[in-house]
C-alpha positions, -999 to 999 in steps of 0.1 A, spaced: -247 286 516 -248 277 478 -212 267 464 -225 275 428 -207 306 413 -234 335 411 -243 349 377 -244 385 371 -281 385 372 -284 369 405 -261 392 420 -278 421 408 -311 405 419 -296 401 454 -286 438 454 -320 450 443 -335 428 471 -312 442 499 -305 476 486 -301 491 520 -282 461 537 -247 471 543 -239 434 550 -250 423 516 -238 453 497 -202 451 512 -203 414 503 -213 416 467 -198 451 458 -159 452 453 -142 480 469 -132 496 437 -167 493 422 -180 524 403 -217 534 407 -227 555 376 -260 573 377 -268 597 349 -231 599 343 -230 637 344 -211 660 365 -233 689 361 -238 712 388 -276 722 377 -285 687 372 -270 678 407 -291 704 425 -323 685 413 -307 650 412 -280 649 438 -273 613 432 -262 620 393 -226 614 384 -200 590 395 -190 575 430 -172 547 440 -170 515 464 -197 499 482 -209 529 500 -219 545 469 -241 516 465 -258 521 498 -260 559 497 -275 565 460 -307 545 459 -321 559 490 -312 594 477 -333 587 445 -362 576 464 -362 604 488 -360 629 459 -391 611 443 -412 613 472 -403 649 479 -413 659 443 -444 640 445 -454 658 476 -451 692 464 
């Protein structure tokens, strides 16, 4: 393990490389972290983009990227 402090860009890079790995996400995301995606609490927007809005904690960072990806695949296939 590297003892050097992580920079913001290395932390973001690690998250992007391990989006769905709970071990990595729980290690690098603080329990009180806020995930903001299209910061809108609009009910109509949420019908087509269910990840839109604000959610909290490491689980938000695990749940939202796959939802974005799935929505994109669904729209491309219709």
